[in-house]
N, C-alpha and C positions, 0 to 999 in steps of 0.2 A: 218695579225692579225687573230687568230682563232675566230670563232663564235660559240655560245653555245646554247644548248637546255636544258630547265628546265623540270625536271620531277615533274609534279604537284601533283603526289600522295605522294611525299616526301617533297617538298619544299612549302613555303608560307602557312604553316598549320594554321597560325593565321587568314586566310581568308577562307570563303566558297569556294567550288571548282570553281564555275563559276567566282568568283572574282580573282582567282589566275592568270588568263590570263593577266589581266591588270597589276597585280603585277609583273609578269615575264617580261612584256614589259618595265615597268618602271625601272626594274633592268638591262635592256640592252640585254635581251635574244631576239633572233629572231625566235626561234622554241620551241615547247613544246612536251612532251610525258607524258604518264600516263598509269596506269594499265588498266582502263576500262572507256569507255565513255557511256556505255549503260544505266546508271541511269538517263540520260538526253536526251531530244530529239536532234537529230543530228543538226537540224536547229539552236537551241539555242547555241550549241557549235560553229557551223560555224560562227554565228554572233559575238561571243566573239573573235574568231580567227581573223576575218576580222577587227573588231574594234581595236584590239590590234596590228594588222599588223604582226601576227605570222604565222609560218608554222607549220602544224601538222606533227610530225616526226614519231610517232610509238604509237601503243597500242596493247593490246592482243585480240585474239578471246575470245568470251564468255567462261567462265571457269566453269559454273554451279553455284552452291550455295556456294559462298565464305564463308559466315557466318557459314555454316554447315561443313566447312572443305574441300570442293571440290576445286581442283586446276587444272581443265582441264577435257575435255571429250574424248580426242582423242584416248585413249587406251581402252575405256570401251566398251565391246562387246554389251551390252544392251542399249547403248546410241548412236548408229551410226546415226540414223535418226535425233536425236537432234543435234549431232555434225554437220551434213550437213546443217541443218537449221541455226546453229550458223555461218557457213561460209557465208551464204547469208546475215545474219545480219551484220557481220563484213564488207563484201563488200559494203553494203549499207552505213554504217557509213564512211568507208574509202573514198568512192567516194564523199560523201557529204562534207567531211572535207579536201579533197585534199591530203589524206595520201597515200603514195606509198609503205608502208610496214607494215605488221602486224605479231605479234608473236603468236605462238601456244604453250600453256602449255600442256604437255603430260597428266598429271593427276596423282593421287595417285593410286598405284596398289592395288586392292582388296586383302585381306589377303590370300584367298584360290585360287588365280589366278595362271595360268601357264604362265610364262614369255614369252615363245614362242608364245602363243596364243595372248597375249596382243600386242606383237610386230607386229604380222600379221595384227591385227586391226589397229594399229598405222600407219603402212606403207600404207594400203589401204585408210585410212582417209586422210593422208597427200597427197597421189597421187590425190585424189579427190579435196582437198582444193587447192593444188598448181595449178591444171588445172583451176579450177573455178576462183581463184583469178587472175591467169595469164591472163585470158580473159579480166579482168577489168584493167589490167596494174598494179597489186599490187603484190609485192614480199611477199613470205611466209618465216618465220623464225621459227626455233625451238631452244629451250634454255635448256641446261643441268643445273640443280639446285641441290645444295647439299641437301642430305637427312639426314645428321648427325645433323644439327642444325635447319635449317629454314623450311624444308618440309619433315619430316619423311615419308617414303613410296613413295616418288616421283619416277616415273618410269625412267626418263631420267636424269642421274646423272654425266656422264662423256663425255668429248669431243669426244673420240674415238667411244663411243657408238652412239653419235649423227651423226658423220660422216658416220658410217656404215649404219645408217637408211637413211641418205640422198642418199647414193649409191643405196640402195635397192628401194627407191622410184623412182629414175631415172629421176627426173624432173629438167630441167634447171632453174626452178623458186623456188627452195627450198634452203635455206641458213642457216648458223649457226649464232646464236646470242651467242657470247662468253662473259661470265661474269667472270671477273678476280677474284672477291671476291669468288664466288661459286667454281671456279676451283682451287683456292688456297687451299680451304678446302678439296676438293675431290682428287686432284692429283698433285698440284704444277707444277713445270717445265713450268712456264707460258710463258716466252719469246720464248722458243724453240717450244712449242706447237703452239703458234700464228704464228711464222715464217714458220713452216712446213705446215700450213693449211690456208694460206692467201687467196687462191682463194675461199674457202667456206665461209669465214667470211664476213658477211654483216653488223654487228652491234656489237660493243664492249662496255660492261658496266664495270665500275670499281668502287671499294670502297675498303677500307682497312679492314683487319682482325686482331683481332676480332672486332665485333660490327658493321660492315658495315658502317663505318664512312669515313671521308675524307682521301685520300692518305696522308701518313705521320703520321697518328695517330696510326698505328699498325705495323705488322711484315713485310709487303711487301716493298721491296726496289723498289719504283715505278720508280726511274730514269732508271733502267735497262729495265723493260718490256715496258715502254712508249717509250724509245729510240728505242727499237726493233720494235715497232709498228708505227713508223713514216709513214705518208701516202706515202712518196716516196718509202718506202720499203713494204708497205702493200696495194696493189691495192684493196683489199676487205674490207678496213676499213669502217665501218658504224659509229654509234654514240657511244660515251663514256658517261657513266653515273656515277656521284659521288653522293652517298647518304650523306646528311648532318647530323651532330650531333644535329642540332637544326634548327628552321625555318630560312629562309634566312635573314641574316643581313650582307650586304656587302660581304666580302670574305667567311663568314662561311657557306655556303650552296650552293656551286657551283654545278650545275647539268649539266655536260658537254656533248655537242653533236658535233661531227665532221663528216661531210659526206666525201665520197670518192672524191678526187680531180680529175680534168681532167688531162690528160697526159700533163706534163710540167707545171701544175698550182700548184706549191709548193711555199709557202711563209714562210720562216723561219722554214722549216721542218714541217709545218702543212698545211693541205689542206684548201683551201677556202671553205666557206659554199655553198653547192649546193643541189639541189633537187635529191632524189634517182632515179627518172625516167631519169635523164640525166647522170647517172653513166656509167662507161665503160661496155662493153658487158659482158655476163655471160659465155663466152667461154674460159676464161683463163685456161690453163692446171693446173691440181692440182699437187702441189708439194708432195714429199713423206710424208706419214703420220707420226705423232708422235706416240710414244708408249702410250698405255692407262694408 
């Protein structure tokens, strides 16, 4: 049987954030993820995780001032020291919560910026973060996001661009977070892109388009990409996320998380739930790249 992770930034909106942990556990989830934990003391969240018997699956590095439109610090030349402090903050929270992977949002490109200069800053910041987090046993991920609808001006928008960045950073502790919804908007060719880049992918998020709702509500034929990303074919599979159309009510807001299976530990084509730190080594050879 597959086991699932609830994204508390999207589900159980009828509850205050700290009460969503118990709600997720009551609904049968065994892990949770969310955009940001930093609005609450780490020990309070850790208490809620322990009380509910939940695993912390993922959260983002600090992104700056979200309310003011900031969506990450990693590309900004005048925020390098702030970014590095944010890595320390994320490491502190991850260790306190037992979380083994964090995601880095690249940020919104300033209107007058030179793309090559932003990329140079991004690569150096990621190299620093991957090394710092690796010392603490925490994986670092980067996520391409569509700039057509959800985040206009976002720097990292395509899977090929993200994979090139990963190569330039050159760290064994940097992985791709592949969001099917965002990549359907930006480039399509979902199943082939995933199959061609399995070794780099550590976390898969999914929702349908348009609207970022449950699979089956939009244009994506989910049987095909999900079949193509079975854990026995996808050694780099991390978690899958589904954004609900409404607060969780039984089947209506499933926020799915599947971790990579151990070799030979496949059950019904789906991996048994496992902790990221017990995943297979990061030395799988990379398959040929998909086109951008």
